[in-house]
PDB file with SEQRES, HELIX, SHEET and CRYST1 records, atoms N, CA, C and O in Angstrom:
SEQRES   1 A   82  MET ALA GLN THR LEU THR ASN THR GLN GLN VAL GLY HIS          
SEQRES   2 A   82  LEU LEU THR ALA ASN ARG LYS ALA GLN GLY MET THR GLN          
SEQRES   3 A   82  ALA GLN ALA ALA ALA ARG LEU GLY ILE SER GLN ALA ARG          
SEQRES   4 A   82  LEU SER GLU LEU GLU GLN ASN PRO GLY ARG LEU THR ILE          
SEQRES   5 A   82  ASP ARG LEU LEU VAL LEU VAL ASN LEU LEU GLY LEU GLU          
SEQRES   6 A   82  LEU VAL LEU ARG SER PRO ALA GLU LYS PRO THR GLN THR          
SEQRES   7 A   82  ALA SER ASP TRP                                              
HELIX    1 AA1 THR A    8  ALA A   21  1                                  14    
HELIX    2 AA2 GLN A   26  LEU A   33  1                                   8    
HELIX    3 AA3 GLN A   37  GLN A   45  1                                   9    
HELIX    4 AA4 PRO A   47  ARG A   49  5                                   3    
HELIX    5 AA5 ILE A   52  LEU A   61  1                                  10    
HELIX    6 AA6 PRO A   71  GLU A   73  5                                   3    
HELIX    7 AA7 ALA A   79  ASP A   81  5                                   3    
CRYST1    1.000    1.000    1.000  90.00  90.00  90.00 P 1           1          
ATOM      1  N   MET A   1      72.106 101.958  59.627  1.00  0.00           N  
ATOM      2  CA  MET A   1      71.526 102.171  58.329  1.00  0.00           C  
ATOM      3  C   MET A   1      71.742 103.624  57.911  1.00  0.00           C  
ATOM      4  O   MET A   1      71.430 104.546  58.666  1.00  0.00           O  
ATOM      5  N   ALA A   2      72.261 103.818  56.739  1.00  0.00           N  
ATOM      6  CA  ALA A   2      72.481 105.157  56.202  1.00  0.00           C  
ATOM      7  C   ALA A   2      71.218 105.642  55.512  1.00  0.00           C  
ATOM      8  O   ALA A   2      70.481 104.856  54.917  1.00  0.00           O  
ATOM      9  N   GLN A   3      70.979 106.931  55.597  1.00  0.00           N  
ATOM     10  CA  GLN A   3      69.812 107.506  54.945  1.00  0.00           C  
ATOM     11  C   GLN A   3      70.219 108.805  54.286  1.00  0.00           C  
ATOM     12  O   GLN A   3      70.840 109.664  54.912  1.00  0.00           O  
ATOM     13  N   THR A   4      69.868 108.944  53.030  1.00  0.00           N  
ATOM     14  CA  THR A   4      70.130 110.175  52.306  1.00  0.00           C  
ATOM     15  C   THR A   4      68.972 111.129  52.538  1.00  0.00           C  
ATOM     16  O   THR A   4      67.810 110.774  52.338  1.00  0.00           O  
ATOM     17  N   LEU A   5      69.295 112.338  52.958  1.00  0.00           N  
ATOM     18  CA  LEU A   5      68.283 113.351  53.236  1.00  0.00           C  
ATOM     19  C   LEU A   5      68.362 114.437  52.180  1.00  0.00           C  
ATOM     20  O   LEU A   5      69.447 114.906  51.836  1.00  0.00           O  
ATOM     21  N   THR A   6      67.215 114.830  51.675  1.00  0.00           N  
ATOM     22  CA  THR A   6      67.190 115.861  50.640  1.00  0.00           C  
ATOM     23  C   THR A   6      66.379 117.094  51.031  1.00  0.00           C  
ATOM     24  O   THR A   6      66.368 118.088  50.305  1.00  0.00           O  
ATOM     25  N   ASN A   7      65.691 117.030  52.192  1.00  0.00           N  
ATOM     26  CA  ASN A   7      64.942 118.201  52.644  1.00  0.00           C  
ATOM     27  C   ASN A   7      64.821 118.195  54.162  1.00  0.00           C  
ATOM     28  O   ASN A   7      65.081 117.181  54.811  1.00  0.00           O  
ATOM     29  N   THR A   8      64.432 119.319  54.715  1.00  0.00           N  
ATOM     30  CA  THR A   8      64.392 119.450  56.174  1.00  0.00           C  
ATOM     31  C   THR A   8      63.322 118.576  56.818  1.00  0.00           C  
ATOM     32  O   THR A   8      63.513 118.106  57.940  1.00  0.00           O  
ATOM     33  N   GLN A   9      62.214 118.350  56.143  1.00  0.00           N  
ATOM     34  CA  GLN A   9      61.168 117.508  56.733  1.00  0.00           C  
ATOM     35  C   GLN A   9      61.683 116.091  56.982  1.00  0.00           C  
ATOM     36  O   GLN A   9      61.308 115.461  57.971  1.00  0.00           O  
ATOM     37  N   GLN A  10      62.530 115.593  56.102  1.00  0.00           N  
ATOM     38  CA  GLN A  10      63.118 114.273  56.307  1.00  0.00           C  
ATOM     39  C   GLN A  10      63.976 114.259  57.564  1.00  0.00           C  
ATOM     40  O   GLN A  10      64.005 113.263  58.287  1.00  0.00           O  
ATOM     41  N   VAL A  11      64.669 115.351  57.826  1.00  0.00           N  
ATOM     42  CA  VAL A  11      65.488 115.451  59.038  1.00  0.00           C  
ATOM     43  C   VAL A  11      64.587 115.314  60.263  1.00  0.00           C  
ATOM     44  O   VAL A  11      64.904 114.564  61.186  1.00  0.00           O  
ATOM     45  N   GLY A  12      63.477 116.029  60.274  1.00  0.00           N  
ATOM     46  CA  GLY A  12      62.547 115.959  61.402  1.00  0.00           C  
ATOM     47  C   GLY A  12      61.997 114.563  61.611  1.00  0.00           C  
ATOM     48  O   GLY A  12      61.931 114.078  62.741  1.00  0.00           O  
ATOM     49  N   HIS A  13      61.602 113.915  60.523  1.00  0.00           N  
ATOM     50  CA  HIS A  13      61.065 112.552  60.624  1.00  0.00           C  
ATOM     51  C   HIS A  13      62.125 111.580  61.138  1.00  0.00           C  
ATOM     52  O   HIS A  13      61.833 110.717  61.966  1.00  0.00           O  
ATOM     53  N   LEU A  14      63.346 111.722  60.647  1.00  0.00           N  
ATOM     54  CA  LEU A  14      64.427 110.832  61.075  1.00  0.00           C  
ATOM     55  C   LEU A  14      64.741 111.017  62.557  1.00  0.00           C  
ATOM     56  O   LEU A  14      64.900 110.038  63.286  1.00  0.00           O  
ATOM     57  N   LEU A  15      64.829 112.260  62.998  1.00  0.00           N  
ATOM     58  CA  LEU A  15      65.119 112.529  64.408  1.00  0.00           C  
ATOM     59  C   LEU A  15      63.998 112.002  65.306  1.00  0.00           C  
ATOM     60  O   LEU A  15      64.261 111.377  66.333  1.00  0.00           O  
ATOM     61  N   THR A  16      62.763 112.255  64.918  1.00  0.00           N  
ATOM     62  CA  THR A  16      61.621 111.777  65.708  1.00  0.00           C  
ATOM     63  C   THR A  16      61.592 110.259  65.751  1.00  0.00           C  
ATOM     64  O   THR A  16      61.409 109.676  66.820  1.00  0.00           O  
ATOM     65  N   ALA A  17      61.770 109.616  64.614  1.00  0.00           N  
ATOM     66  CA  ALA A  17      61.736 108.151  64.558  1.00  0.00           C  
ATOM     67  C   ALA A  17      62.833 107.530  65.407  1.00  0.00           C  
ATOM     68  O   ALA A  17      62.599 106.534  66.092  1.00  0.00           O  
ATOM     69  N   ASN A  18      64.030 108.110  65.367  1.00  0.00           N  
ATOM     70  CA  ASN A  18      65.125 107.569  66.174  1.00  0.00           C  
ATOM     71  C   ASN A  18      64.889 107.786  67.659  1.00  0.00           C  
ATOM     72  O   ASN A  18      65.199 106.915  68.471  1.00  0.00           O  
ATOM     73  N   ARG A  19      64.346 108.935  68.020  1.00  0.00           N  
ATOM     74  CA  ARG A  19      64.034 109.188  69.432  1.00  0.00           C  
ATOM     75  C   ARG A  19      63.027 108.171  69.928  1.00  0.00           C  
ATOM     76  O   ARG A  19      63.205 107.589  70.998  1.00  0.00           O  
ATOM     77  N   LYS A  20      61.967 107.951  69.157  1.00  0.00           N  
ATOM     78  CA  LYS A  20      60.921 107.006  69.551  1.00  0.00           C  
ATOM     79  C   LYS A  20      61.444 105.579  69.579  1.00  0.00           C  
ATOM     80  O   LYS A  20      61.071 104.802  70.458  1.00  0.00           O  
ATOM     81  N   ALA A  21      62.306 105.222  68.627  1.00  0.00           N  
ATOM     82  CA  ALA A  21      62.877 103.868  68.578  1.00  0.00           C  
ATOM     83  C   ALA A  21      63.700 103.571  69.832  1.00  0.00           C  
ATOM     84  O   ALA A  21      63.832 102.418  70.241  1.00  0.00           O  
ATOM     85  N   GLN A  22      64.238 104.605  70.423  1.00  0.00           N  
ATOM     86  CA  GLN A  22      65.014 104.447  71.652  1.00  0.00           C  
ATOM     87  C   GLN A  22      64.139 104.507  72.898  1.00  0.00           C  
ATOM     88  O   GLN A  22      64.636 104.419  74.021  1.00  0.00           O  
ATOM     89  N   GLY A  23      62.833 104.657  72.691  1.00  0.00           N  
ATOM     90  CA  GLY A  23      61.906 104.720  73.813  1.00  0.00           C  
ATOM     91  C   GLY A  23      62.017 106.012  74.606  1.00  0.00           C  
ATOM     92  O   GLY A  23      61.666 106.055  75.786  1.00  0.00           O  
ATOM     93  N   MET A  24      62.503 107.061  73.959  1.00  0.00           N  
ATOM     94  CA  MET A  24      62.704 108.338  74.630  1.00  0.00           C  
ATOM     95  C   MET A  24      61.546 109.278  74.294  1.00  0.00           C  
ATOM     96  O   MET A  24      61.227 109.486  73.124  1.00  0.00           O  
ATOM     97  N   THR A  25      60.928 109.833  75.314  1.00  0.00           N  
ATOM     98  CA  THR A  25      59.865 110.804  75.087  1.00  0.00           C  
ATOM     99  C   THR A  25      60.470 112.157  74.721  1.00  0.00           C  
ATOM    100  O   THR A  25      61.662 112.396  74.913  1.00  0.00           O  
ATOM    101  N   GLN A  26      59.624 113.029  74.194  1.00  0.00           N  
ATOM    102  CA  GLN A  26      60.094 114.390  73.914  1.00  0.00           C  
ATOM    103  C   GLN A  26      60.554 115.059  75.205  1.00  0.00           C  
ATOM    104  O   GLN A  26      61.562 115.765  75.222  1.00  0.00           O  
ATOM    105  N   ALA A  27      59.815 114.835  76.276  1.00  0.00           N  
ATOM    106  CA  ALA A  27      60.167 115.465  77.556  1.00  0.00           C  
ATOM    107  C   ALA A  27      61.542 114.996  78.038  1.00  0.00           C  
ATOM    108  O   ALA A  27      62.334 115.797  78.533  1.00  0.00           O  
ATOM    109  N   GLN A  28      61.824 113.702  77.892  1.00  0.00           N  
ATOM    110  CA  GLN A  28      63.122 113.176  78.316  1.00  0.00           C  
ATOM    111  C   GLN A  28      64.254 113.742  77.455  1.00  0.00           C  
ATOM    112  O   GLN A  28      65.284 114.170  77.975  1.00  0.00           O  
ATOM    113  N   ALA A  29      64.054 113.741  76.143  1.00  0.00           N  
ATOM    114  CA  ALA A  29      65.078 114.265  75.239  1.00  0.00           C  
ATOM    115  C   ALA A  29      65.292 115.755  75.483  1.00  0.00           C  
ATOM    116  O   ALA A  29      66.428 116.227  75.522  1.00  0.00           O  
ATOM    117  N   ALA A  30      64.203 116.487  75.646  1.00  0.00           N  
ATOM    118  CA  ALA A  30      64.301 117.927  75.885  1.00  0.00           C  
ATOM    119  C   ALA A  30      65.065 118.220  77.173  1.00  0.00           C  
ATOM    120  O   ALA A  30      65.888 119.133  77.215  1.00  0.00           O  
ATOM    121  N   ALA A  31      64.794 117.452  78.214  1.00  0.00           N  
ATOM    122  CA  ALA A  31      65.494 117.656  79.486  1.00  0.00           C  
ATOM    123  C   ALA A  31      66.996 117.440  79.310  1.00  0.00           C  
ATOM    124  O   ALA A  31      67.801 118.192  79.861  1.00  0.00           O  
ATOM    125  N   ARG A  32      67.371 116.426  78.552  1.00  0.00           N  
ATOM    126  CA  ARG A  32      68.793 116.152  78.317  1.00  0.00           C  
ATOM    127  C   ARG A  32      69.438 117.229  77.451  1.00  0.00           C  
ATOM    128  O   ARG A  32      70.642 117.465  77.542  1.00  0.00           O  
ATOM    129  N   LEU A  33      68.639 117.877  76.616  1.00  0.00           N  
ATOM    130  CA  LEU A  33      69.146 118.956  75.768  1.00  0.00           C  
ATOM    131  C   LEU A  33      69.127 120.313  76.469  1.00  0.00           C  
ATOM    132  O   LEU A  33      69.764 121.263  76.013  1.00  0.00           O  
ATOM    133  N   GLY A  34      68.397 120.396  77.576  1.00  0.00           N  
ATOM    134  CA  GLY A  34      68.292 121.664  78.292  1.00  0.00           C  
ATOM    135  C   GLY A  34      67.311 122.632  77.651  1.00  0.00           C  
ATOM    136  O   GLY A  34      67.463 123.848  77.764  1.00  0.00           O  
ATOM    137  N   ILE A  35      66.291 122.081  76.971  1.00  0.00           N  
ATOM    138  CA  ILE A  35      65.259 122.913  76.359  1.00  0.00           C  
ATOM    139  C   ILE A  35      63.899 122.394  76.798  1.00  0.00           C  
ATOM    140  O   ILE A  35      63.813 121.329  77.411  1.00  0.00           O  
ATOM    141  N   SER A  36      62.848 123.124  76.497  1.00  0.00           N  
ATOM    142  CA  SER A  36      61.512 122.686  76.870  1.00  0.00           C  
ATOM    143  C   SER A  36      61.006 121.623  75.899  1.00  0.00           C  
ATOM    144  O   SER A  36      61.489 121.514  74.772  1.00  0.00           O  
ATOM    145  N   GLN A  37      60.040 120.851  76.348  1.00  0.00           N  
ATOM    146  CA  GLN A  37      59.415 119.838  75.490  1.00  0.00           C  
ATOM    147  C   GLN A  37      58.746 120.517  74.304  1.00  0.00           C  
ATOM    148  O   GLN A  37      58.789 120.004  73.186  1.00  0.00           O  
ATOM    149  N   ALA A  38      58.129 121.667  74.544  1.00  0.00           N  
ATOM    150  CA  ALA A  38      57.459 122.403  73.472  1.00  0.00           C  
ATOM    151  C   ALA A  38      58.460 122.835  72.394  1.00  0.00           C  
ATOM    152  O   ALA A  38      58.158 122.785  71.201  1.00  0.00           O  
ATOM    153  N   ARG A  39      59.644 123.257  72.822  1.00  0.00           N  
ATOM    154  CA  ARG A  39      60.680 123.679  71.861  1.00  0.00           C  
ATOM    155  C   ARG A  39      61.159 122.486  71.032  1.00  0.00           C  
ATOM    156  O   ARG A  39      61.353 122.613  69.823  1.00  0.00           O  
ATOM    157  N   LEU A  40      61.351 121.331  71.672  1.00  0.00           N  
ATOM    158  CA  LEU A  40      61.772 120.142  70.937  1.00  0.00           C  
ATOM    159  C   LEU A  40      60.690 119.734  69.941  1.00  0.00           C  
ATOM    160  O   LEU A  40      60.998 119.371  68.806  1.00  0.00           O  
ATOM    161  N   SER A  41      59.449 119.790  70.353  1.00  0.00           N  
ATOM    162  CA  SER A  41      58.345 119.473  69.452  1.00  0.00           C  
ATOM    163  C   SER A  41      58.386 120.381  68.224  1.00  0.00           C  
ATOM    164  O   SER A  41      58.233 119.917  67.094  1.00  0.00           O  
ATOM    165  N   GLU A  42      58.592 121.668  68.454  1.00  0.00           N  
ATOM    166  CA  GLU A  42      58.673 122.631  67.358  1.00  0.00           C  
ATOM    167  C   GLU A  42      59.835 122.297  66.419  1.00  0.00           C  
ATOM    168  O   GLU A  42      59.691 122.379  65.199  1.00  0.00           O  
ATOM    169  N   LEU A  43      60.981 121.923  66.984  1.00  0.00           N  
ATOM    170  CA  LEU A  43      62.147 121.605  66.160  1.00  0.00           C  
ATOM    171  C   LEU A  43      61.950 120.318  65.367  1.00  0.00           C  
ATOM    172  O   LEU A  43      62.414 120.215  64.232  1.00  0.00           O  
ATOM    173  N   GLU A  44      61.268 119.336  65.952  1.00  0.00           N  
ATOM    174  CA  GLU A  44      60.989 118.100  65.220  1.00  0.00           C  
ATOM    175  C   GLU A  44      60.007 118.356  64.076  1.00  0.00           C  
ATOM    176  O   GLU A  44      60.116 117.750  63.010  1.00  0.00           O  
ATOM    177  N   GLN A  45      59.056 119.250  64.302  1.00  0.00           N  
ATOM    178  CA  GLN A  45      58.059 119.554  63.277  1.00  0.00           C  
ATOM    179  C   GLN A  45      58.578 120.537  62.227  1.00  0.00           C  
ATOM    180  O   GLN A  45      58.149 120.504  61.074  1.00  0.00           O  
ATOM    181  N   ASN A  46      59.489 121.398  62.626  1.00  0.00           N  
ATOM    182  CA  ASN A  46      60.052 122.423  61.735  1.00  0.00           C  
ATOM    183  C   ASN A  46      61.577 122.394  61.836  1.00  0.00           C  
ATOM    184  O   ASN A  46      62.175 123.350  62.330  1.00  0.00           O  
ATOM    185  N   PRO A  47      62.212 121.320  61.377  1.00  0.00           N  
ATOM    186  CA  PRO A  47      63.657 121.172  61.560  1.00  0.00           C  
ATOM    187  C   PRO A  47      64.491 122.209  60.820  1.00  0.00           C  
ATOM    188  O   PRO A  47      65.687 122.330  61.083  1.00  0.00           O  
ATOM    189  N   GLY A  48      63.900 122.946  59.917  1.00  0.00           N  
ATOM    190  CA  GLY A  48      64.626 124.016  59.250  1.00  0.00           C  
ATOM    191  C   GLY A  48      65.044 125.113  60.210  1.00  0.00           C  
ATOM    192  O   GLY A  48      65.886 125.949  59.881  1.00  0.00           O  
ATOM    193  N   ARG A  49      64.457 125.108  61.394  1.00  0.00           N  
ATOM    194  CA  ARG A  49      64.781 126.114  62.410  1.00  0.00           C  
ATOM    195  C   ARG A  49      65.928 125.674  63.313  1.00  0.00           C  
ATOM    196  O   ARG A  49      66.376 126.433  64.173  1.00  0.00           O  
ATOM    197  N   LEU A  50      66.403 124.436  63.111  1.00  0.00           N  
ATOM    198  CA  LEU A  50      67.539 123.943  63.893  1.00  0.00           C  
ATOM    199  C   LEU A  50      68.819 124.658  63.473  1.00  0.00           C  
ATOM    200  O   LEU A  50      69.088 124.822  62.283  1.00  0.00           O  
ATOM    201  N   THR A  51      69.601 125.078  64.457  1.00  0.00           N  
ATOM    202  CA  THR A  51      70.943 125.562  64.131  1.00  0.00           C  
ATOM    203  C   THR A  51      71.829 124.336  63.948  1.00  0.00           C  
ATOM    204  O   THR A  51      71.481 123.238  64.382  1.00  0.00           O  
ATOM    205  N   ILE A  52      72.955 124.526  63.312  1.00  0.00           N  
ATOM    206  CA  ILE A  52      73.898 123.414  63.145  1.00  0.00           C  
ATOM    207  C   ILE A  52      74.336 122.908  64.514  1.00  0.00           C  
ATOM    208  O   ILE A  52      74.426 121.698  64.726  1.00  0.00           O  
ATOM    209  N   ASP A  53      74.607 123.809  65.436  1.00  0.00           N  
ATOM    210  CA  ASP A  53      75.014 123.404  66.786  1.00  0.00           C  
ATOM    211  C   ASP A  53      73.952 122.536  67.441  1.00  0.00           C  
ATOM    212  O   ASP A  53      74.266 121.482  67.994  1.00  0.00           O  
ATOM    213  N   ARG A  54      72.705 122.966  67.385  1.00  0.00           N  
ATOM    214  CA  ARG A  54      71.607 122.222  68.015  1.00  0.00           C  
ATOM    215  C   ARG A  54      71.393 120.878  67.304  1.00  0.00           C  
ATOM    216  O   ARG A  54      71.127 119.867  67.955  1.00  0.00           O  
ATOM    217  N   LEU A  55      71.507 120.870  65.983  1.00  0.00           N  
ATOM    218  CA  LEU A  55      71.367 119.628  65.231  1.00  0.00           C  
ATOM    219  C   LEU A  55      72.430 118.616  65.658  1.00  0.00           C  
ATOM    220  O   LEU A  55      72.123 117.443  65.873  1.00  0.00           O  
ATOM    221  N   LEU A  56      73.666 119.064  65.780  1.00  0.00           N  
ATOM    222  CA  LEU A  56      74.746 118.152  66.180  1.00  0.00           C  
ATOM    223  C   LEU A  56      74.544 117.614  67.590  1.00  0.00           C  
ATOM    224  O   LEU A  56      74.815 116.441  67.848  1.00  0.00           O  
ATOM    225  N   VAL A  57      74.076 118.451  68.497  1.00  0.00           N  
ATOM    226  CA  VAL A  57      73.809 117.996  69.864  1.00  0.00           C  
ATOM    227  C   VAL A  57      72.695 116.955  69.849  1.00  0.00           C  
ATOM    228  O   VAL A  57      72.801 115.928  70.519  1.00  0.00           O  
ATOM    229  N   LEU A  58      71.641 117.204  69.102  1.00  0.00           N  
ATOM    230  CA  LEU A  58      70.516 116.279  69.020  1.00  0.00           C  
ATOM    231  C   LEU A  58      70.929 114.965  68.358  1.00  0.00           C  
ATOM    232  O   LEU A  58      70.551 113.890  68.823  1.00  0.00           O  
ATOM    233  N   VAL A  59      71.692 115.048  67.288  1.00  0.00           N  
ATOM    234  CA  VAL A  59      72.191 113.846  66.613  1.00  0.00           C  
ATOM    235  C   VAL A  59      73.018 113.005  67.576  1.00  0.00           C  
ATOM    236  O   VAL A  59      72.848 111.787  67.636  1.00  0.00           O  
ATOM    237  N   ASN A  60      73.908 113.636  68.328  1.00  0.00           N  
ATOM    238  CA  ASN A  60      74.732 112.909  69.296  1.00  0.00           C  
ATOM    239  C   ASN A  60      73.888 112.295  70.401  1.00  0.00           C  
ATOM    240  O   ASN A  60      74.139 111.161  70.810  1.00  0.00           O  
ATOM    241  N   LEU A  61      72.904 113.015  70.886  1.00  0.00           N  
ATOM    242  CA  LEU A  61      72.011 112.502  71.926  1.00  0.00           C  
ATOM    243  C   LEU A  61      71.326 111.220  71.468  1.00  0.00           C  
ATOM    244  O   LEU A  61      71.123 110.300  72.260  1.00  0.00           O  
ATOM    245  N   LEU A  62      70.974 111.166  70.198  1.00  0.00           N  
ATOM    246  CA  LEU A  62      70.268 110.004  69.657  1.00  0.00           C  
ATOM    247  C   LEU A  62      71.211 108.904  69.188  1.00  0.00           C  
ATOM    248  O   LEU A  62      70.763 107.882  68.670  1.00  0.00           O  
ATOM    249  N   GLY A  63      72.513 109.107  69.367  1.00  0.00           N  
ATOM    250  CA  GLY A  63      73.479 108.089  68.976  1.00  0.00           C  
ATOM    251  C   GLY A  63      73.660 107.980  67.471  1.00  0.00           C  
ATOM    252  O   GLY A  63      74.012 106.920  66.953  1.00  0.00           O  
ATOM    253  N   LEU A  64      73.415 109.083  66.775  1.00  0.00           N  
ATOM    254  CA  LEU A  64      73.564 109.115  65.320  1.00  0.00           C  
ATOM    255  C   LEU A  64      74.832 109.875  64.956  1.00  0.00           C  
ATOM    256  O   LEU A  64      75.461 110.505  65.806  1.00  0.00           O  
ATOM    257  N   GLU A  65      75.195 109.806  63.689  1.00  0.00           N  
ATOM    258  CA  GLU A  65      76.306 110.584  63.153  1.00  0.00           C  
ATOM    259  C   GLU A  65      75.785 111.425  61.998  1.00  0.00           C  
ATOM    260  O   GLU A  65      74.862 111.021  61.292  1.00  0.00           O  
ATOM    261  N   LEU A  66      76.367 112.564  61.815  1.00  0.00           N  
ATOM    262  CA  LEU A  66      76.065 113.391  60.655  1.00  0.00           C  
ATOM    263  C   LEU A  66      77.266 113.281  59.727  1.00  0.00           C  
ATOM    264  O   LEU A  66      78.371 113.694  60.079  1.00  0.00           O  
ATOM    265  N   VAL A  67      77.046 112.726  58.545  1.00  0.00           N  
ATOM    266  CA  VAL A  67      78.117 112.511  57.580  1.00  0.00           C  
ATOM    267  C   VAL A  67      77.771 113.255  56.305  1.00  0.00           C  
ATOM    268  O   VAL A  67      76.681 113.088  55.757  1.00  0.00           O  
ATOM    269  N   LEU A  68      78.689 114.069  55.838  1.00  0.00           N  
ATOM    270  CA  LEU A  68      78.512 114.773  54.573  1.00  0.00           C  
ATOM    271  C   LEU A  68      79.472 114.160  53.572  1.00  0.00           C  
ATOM    272  O   LEU A  68      80.650 113.963  53.871  1.00  0.00           O  
ATOM    273  N   ARG A  69      78.971 113.860  52.389  1.00  0.00           N  
ATOM    274  CA  ARG A  69      79.840 113.292  51.360  1.00  0.00           C  
ATOM    275  C   ARG A  69      79.288 113.651  49.989  1.00  0.00           C  
ATOM    276  O   ARG A  69      78.110 113.969  49.825  1.00  0.00           O  
ATOM    277  N   SER A  70      80.162 113.590  49.039  1.00  0.00           N  
ATOM    278  CA  SER A  70      79.730 113.858  47.666  1.00  0.00           C  
ATOM    279  C   SER A  70      78.977 112.638  47.159  1.00  0.00           C  
ATOM    280  O   SER A  70      79.277 111.519  47.575  1.00  0.00           O  
ATOM    281  N   PRO A  71      78.007 112.824  46.273  1.00  0.00           N  
ATOM    282  CA  PRO A  71      77.262 111.683  45.740  1.00  0.00           C  
ATOM    283  C   PRO A  71      78.167 110.633  45.099  1.00  0.00           C  
ATOM    284  O   PRO A  71      77.831 109.449  45.090  1.00  0.00           O  
ATOM    285  N   ALA A  72      79.296 111.052  44.572  1.00  0.00           N  
ATOM    286  CA  ALA A  72      80.222 110.108  43.944  1.00  0.00           C  
ATOM    287  C   ALA A  72      80.832 109.146  44.968  1.00  0.00           C  
ATOM    288  O   ALA A  72      81.342 108.090  44.592  1.00  0.00           O  
ATOM    289  N   GLU A  73      80.785 109.496  46.243  1.00  0.00           N  
ATOM    290  CA  GLU A  73      81.376 108.668  47.289  1.00  0.00           C  
ATOM    291  C   GLU A  73      80.399 107.653  47.874  1.00  0.00           C  
ATOM    292  O   GLU A  73      80.761 106.910  48.787  1.00  0.00           O  
ATOM    293  N   LYS A  74      79.179 107.606  47.370  1.00  0.00           N  
ATOM    294  CA  LYS A  74      78.196 106.661  47.897  1.00  0.00           C  
ATOM    295  C   LYS A  74      78.696 105.242  47.700  1.00  0.00           C  
ATOM    296  O   LYS A  74      79.210 104.903  46.633  1.00  0.00           O  
ATOM    297  N   PRO A  75      78.548 104.406  48.726  1.00  0.00           N  
ATOM    298  CA  PRO A  75      78.950 103.014  48.544  1.00  0.00           C  
ATOM    299  C   PRO A  75      78.032 102.336  47.523  1.00  0.00           C  
ATOM    300  O   PRO A  75      76.840 102.631  47.451  1.00  0.00           O  
ATOM    301  N   THR A  76      78.592 101.449  46.759  1.00  0.00           N  
ATOM    302  CA  THR A  76      77.779 100.726  45.789  1.00  0.00           C  
ATOM    303  C   THR A  76      77.058  99.592  46.485  1.00  0.00           C  
ATOM    304  O   THR A  76      77.600  98.963  47.393  1.00  0.00           O  
ATOM    305  N   GLN A  77      75.853  99.338  46.061  1.00  0.00           N  
ATOM    306  CA  GLN A  77      75.034  98.289  46.645  1.00  0.00           C  
ATOM    307  C   GLN A  77      75.304  96.984  45.913  1.00  0.00           C  
ATOM    308  O   GLN A  77      75.342  96.952  44.683  1.00  0.00           O  
ATOM    309  N   THR A  78      75.488  95.923  46.661  1.00  0.00           N  
ATOM    310  CA  THR A  78      75.709  94.613  46.056  1.00  0.00           C  
ATOM    311  C   THR A  78      74.517  93.727  46.358  1.00  0.00           C  
ATOM    312  O   THR A  78      73.666  94.064  47.182  1.00  0.00           O  
ATOM    313  N   ALA A  79      74.465  92.596  45.685  1.00  0.00           N  
ATOM    314  CA  ALA A  79      73.358  91.658  45.893  1.00  0.00           C  
ATOM    315  C   ALA A  79      73.274  91.201  47.334  1.00  0.00           C  
ATOM    316  O   ALA A  79      72.184  90.894  47.817  1.00  0.00           O  
ATOM    317  N   SER A  80      74.408  91.149  48.041  1.00  0.00           N  
ATOM    318  CA  SER A  80      74.384  90.705  49.445  1.00  0.00           C  
ATOM    319  C   SER A  80      73.755  91.744  50.368  1.00  0.00           C  
ATOM    320  O   SER A  80      73.406  91.424  51.504  1.00  0.00           O  
ATOM    321  N   ASP A  81      73.604  92.988  49.898  1.00  0.00           N  
ATOM    322  CA  ASP A  81      72.982  94.047  50.696  1.00  0.00           C  
ATOM    323  C   ASP A  81      71.473  93.913  50.738  1.00  0.00           C  
ATOM    324  O   ASP A  81      70.815  94.558  51.554  1.00  0.00           O  
ATOM    325  N   TRP A  82      70.913  93.082  49.865  1.00  0.00           N  
ATOM    326  CA  TRP A  82      69.472  92.927  49.811  1.00  0.00           C  
ATOM    327  C   TRP A  82      69.059  92.141  50.966  1.00  0.00           C  
ATOM    328  O   TRP A  82      67.869  91.876  51.138  1.00  0.00           O  
TER     329      TRP A  82                                                      
END                                                                             
């Protein structure tokens, strides 16, 4: 499922939701990232503090992709998408 993000808080919610959906605790994710659980908690709550490098590592850990595109490139929704 694609999601359009317009602010950093949405990034934090998306990352947290995907981590939880995978049954991964903050401690488990943090260990795989090589950071403390407290640091991961801070980044999930304040994602504006994420560096691009750290964001990409976290996105990959969660099995997500980061895709940038112009709004004109958005796929059109059809009745079958409902």
